[in-house]
N, C-alpha and C positions, 0 to 999 in steps of 0.2 A: 504494500500500500504506500502510495507516495504522499507528499506533503499536501497536495491539493485535495485529495480525497479525505485525508485526516481533518483538514480545516473545514471541509464541507460538513462532515459529521458533527464537529464541534459547534459550528454556526447553527445548524438545524436544531440541535438539542438545546442550545441556549435560547434560540428563538421560541421554540415550543414551551420551554420552561418558563421564560419570563412573560410570555403572552398569557399563559395559564395563571400565573401568579398575579399579574396585574388585573386580569379579569375577576379572579376570586376576590381580591382586595376591594375592587370597585363595584362589586355586585352582591357580596355576602357580608353579613354581620358576623363578628367573631363568635364561633360556636354554632353557627347555622349549619344545618345538614339537609341535603337533598338526596333522596333515594334514586339511584340509576337502575340497579338491579337489586334483588333481595340480598345479595352478598357483596354488593359494591355501592358505596355511598361517596358523595362529595361532602366532606366535613372540613370546614375552615377552622384551622387552629394556627397559632404562631409559636414558633420554637425560639426561645431566647438563649438556649444553651447548645450543648453538643448533641451527640446521639442520644435518643430517648429523652431529650429535654434536660439532660444533666447539666447543672450549672457549676462553674468553678467555685462560686461562693458557697455552694453546699459542701465542698470538699476542703476549701482553704479559708483561713480567716481574713477574707477580703470582701469588699462591697460588691453588690451585683454589677454595678457600673464598671468597676475595675476588672471583674471577672469577665464581663462581656468584651471589654476592650482587649484583654489578653488573649481571649479565645479568637477574636477576629484577626488580630495580628498573627497569631499562630497559623490560622487558616490561610492567610495571605502568603506566608513563607512556604507553607505546604504546597500551595498552588504553583508558586515559582519553582519549587523542587520537582513537581510532577511535570510542569511545562518543560523544564530542562531535560528531564528523562525522555519525554516525548520527542523533543528536538534531536536528542542524541540517538535514539533508536531509529528514527527516520533517516538520519544522516548515515548511520551504519547499515541501512537497508535490512533491518531486522524483519522477523516474520510478520505476515499480514495479521495473524492472530494477536501478537503482542501489540502492534501499533493500534489495532482496533480497540483492544481492551484499555490501553493507556489513554487513547483519545476519549473514550467514554468516561473514564475516571476524571480526566482533566476537565471535560465539559461540565460534568456534574459538580465538581468542586467550584468551578467558576460561577455556575448558576447560583449556588448558595452564598458565595462570597459577595455577589452583587446585592443580595438581600441584606446581608450583615453590614456591608459598608454604606449603602446608599438609601435603603428603604426608610430609615429613620428620618431622612431629610425630605423624601419625596411624598410621603403619605401622612395624613393625620390618623388618629387612632381608630380602631374598628370596634370598640366596646359600645354596643347598643346603637351603632350607626354604621352605614356603609362608608368606607374611607374615600377620601378625595385625593386624586393624583395631583401632584404639584401644589399641595395645600400651603396656605400662608401660616398655618399652625401645625407644623410637623410634630409627630409624636416623639421623636428622638433627635439624635445628632449623628454626625459622621462617625462610622465604625460602631454604632450602637443600634443598628437595625435588627429586626426580627425576621427569621426565615419563615416563609409562608408554606404551610403544608395543607394538603386537601384530599389526597387519595386514601380511601379507607376501605379495607376489604374484610369485614367481619364474617368470614366464611362459616364460622360456627358461633351462634349467639344463643346461649341457653342458660339454664340454671342447674347446678349440681343437685342430684337427688338428695333428699334429707338424710338418707342412711349412709352417705359417704362421710367418713371421719374427717374432721377439721374443716372441710369446705362445703359440707352439706347445706343446701339452701342459698349458697352464694352464686353470684353471676359468673358465667364463664364465657369468654370471647376468644376466638381465634380466627383471624389474625388481628391483633389489636393496634399495632403501630399505625400512625397516620404519616404519610410521606408525600413527596412531590416528584416531578419528572427528573430533577437533578439527582435526587437520592436513588431513583430507579437506574439512572445511567451509571452511577458509582457502583451500585450493587451488581449490575450486569457486568461491568468491566472486571470487578473483583471475581465474580463467578466464572467468567471466561478464563482468567488466569489460574483459577483453582482446577476447574474441570479439564481445560485443555492445556495444562501446564507443559506437557511434552511438546506440543505444537508451538507454544509461545516461546519456550526456551529449548530448542532442539539440541544445541551444542552442549548445554548444561546436562540435559538428559543423557546424551551420549557419553559424556565424561563419567557420570554416575554409574552408567552401565559398565563402562570399561573398568572402573575401580571395583565394582561388584564381581566382574569376571575374574579380575586378578586375585581377589581375595577368596574366590571359590576354590 
């Protein structure tokens, strides 16, 4: 895969990701949910932290604002690192599988970085109202934006039977996380690297096989 195809993938993912997020922000109230299918819903939430909504301020003795800033700066450095990796493997003409996977991961990381860096300046809040793009009263500041999530797949939504120890009578949902197009791109890219590892890193796989043969 050449640089042009990689760039096309990145641009398309960023476009779909950002258009979907802007639409949700400007048409949904925070917490609003619309059923698409029984097992698929559009549910608007905002993620102020890392994966699964984890905040640095929950783990370290720092304020939420400082934790958000540190997390955003870390994400920016991570994006630069992934970008350099992508540039390097394209330059070295690595496998199509590897370039595709890293392109997806880079596009997803970029999509969420845009939210974290700019959304606090571009939108007003979504609590009890539909947000306005380019608002005169933005909800945050530079580097303090919230990531927009909306894809929700509660494939199983039921209640544990009363006779089940510890959890009887409690609600059970699978799959519970709410995510976005950028998250999907990252997960797909990582999944490709895991499932098609030998195709992504053929030389590494060959070396491991050679070592195994020598030790046999």
